[in-house]
Residue, then its C-alpha position, 0 to 999 in steps of 0.5 A: x945558275x952558277x957559271x963556270x966562266x968568270x967574265x973579264x973587263x966589261x963582258x957578260x955571260x949569258x944563257x940563250x933562250x930556247x927557240x919557238x917551236x910553235x907559231x902564235x897560230x899553232x904551227x909546230x916549226x921544224x928545227x931548220x925553220x927556227x931563228x936563234x933568238x936573240x934573248x938570253x939570261x945573264x948568269x955572270x957579270x964582269x967587274x967593269x960591268x955597270x947597268x947588268x946584273x945576274x938574272x937579267x933578261x937581255x936582247x944583244x946584237x946577234x953577231x957580235x957574241x962568243x959562243x962556249x959549250x961546257x959540260x953539254x950547256x951552252x954559254x954566250x960571252x957579250x959585251x956589255x955595249x952589244x946589249x941592246x936592251x934588258x927585259 
């Protein structure tokens, strides 16, 4: 996936993964019961990002992102320091 957003400095652009629709035991969850996932896939990195690359799956701090919607696709802009781990 190519991002229409070019991040600056130590920012990354990521796309959030879909929320789970079913529990491990097979119960389907209604939309209002789903939690926002904190997993995303990196689609662009800024020039000062040192430890992440395009394609990495990341875990990020939930309330430290900027959310944008462009052409129907939701993007997250996250500081590299707010990324907690890669998967």
